C-alpha positions in Angstrom: 50.9 116.0 212.4 48.6 114.8 215.1 45.6 115.2 212.8 47.2 113.2 210.1 48.1 110.4 212.4 44.6 110.4 213.8 43.0 110.2 210.4 45.4 107.6 209.2 44.6 105.4 212.3 40.8 105.8 211.9 41.1 105.0 208.2 43.2 101.9 208.9 40.6 100.7 211.5 37.6 101.3 209.1 39.3 99.5 206.3 40.0 96.4 208.5 36.3 96.2 209.6 34.2 93.8 207.8 30.4 94.0 207.4 28.5 91.6 209.3 25.6 89.6 207.6 22.2 91.2 208.1 20.5 88.1 209.0 22.9 87.4 211.9 23.5 90.3 214.4 26.5 89.8 216.5 26.9 91.3 219.9 28.8 94.8 219.9 32.3 94.5 220.5 34.4 96.8 222.5 37.2 98.9 220.9 40.1 100.1 223.2 41.1 103.7 222.2 44.2 105.1 223.8 45.1 108.8 223.4 48.5 109.5 225.0 50.5 112.5 225.5 54.0 111.1 225.9 55.7 114.4 226.8 58.7 114.9 224.7 59.0 111.4 223.7 61.5 109.9 224.0 63.4 111.3 226.9 60.8 113.8 228.5 62.9 116.7 227.6 64.5 118.4 224.5 68.0 117.1 224.1 67.6 114.3 226.6 70.3 111.8 227.1 70.4 108.5 225.3 69.8 106.9 228.8 66.9 109.0 229.4 65.4 108.2 226.0 65.9 104.5 226.3 64.1 104.5 229.8 61.2 106.5 228.6 61.0 104.1 225.6 60.8 101.1 227.9 58.1 102.5 230.2 56.1 103.3 227.1 56.4 99.9 225.7 55.6 98.4 229.0 52.4 100.3 229.2 51.3 99.7 225.8 51.6 96.0 226.5 49.4 96.3 229.3 46.8 98.8 227.6 46.6 96.7 224.4 45.1 99.6 222.3 43.1 98.9 219.0 43.6 102.4 218.2 46.5 104.5 219.4 46.8 108.2 219.2 50.1 109.8 220.1 51.1 113.3 221.0 54.4 114.9 221.8 56.4 112.3 219.9 59.8 113.7 218.4 59.2 112.1 214.9 57.9 109.2 213.0 60.9 107.0 213.7 60.4 107.3 217.3 56.7 106.3 217.0 57.6 103.4 215.1 59.8 102.2 217.9 56.7 101.7 220.1 55.3 98.3 219.5 51.5 98.1 220.3 50.7 94.7 218.7 48.4 96.2 216.1 49.2 95.6 212.5 46.6 98.1 211.5 48.3 100.8 213.5 51.9 100.0 212.0 50.3 99.8 208.6 48.8 103.3 208.9 52.0 104.7 210.3 54.0 103.6 207.3 51.3 104.7 204.9 51.4 108.2 206.0 
């Protein structure tokens, strides 16, 4: 599952890249890649309560807003639905997630 998500994210990023004209070289741009093990997301444990899951979700959302990743790789996420609940501000990431 992690490999599929990683490949989908990489594909989405590469598809979104545009070739720069050869006569005009642009300075290199930085790309922020975040790989994050969320530890039983959401809730931090199997069979977590709704309150624990909600708190974990809010913490993850807050952290991602601060990190502003261009590429996001997630580990230990319960399912696709839980992953989709984490907004990261990247339309490429969401497009890749929906395509898989």
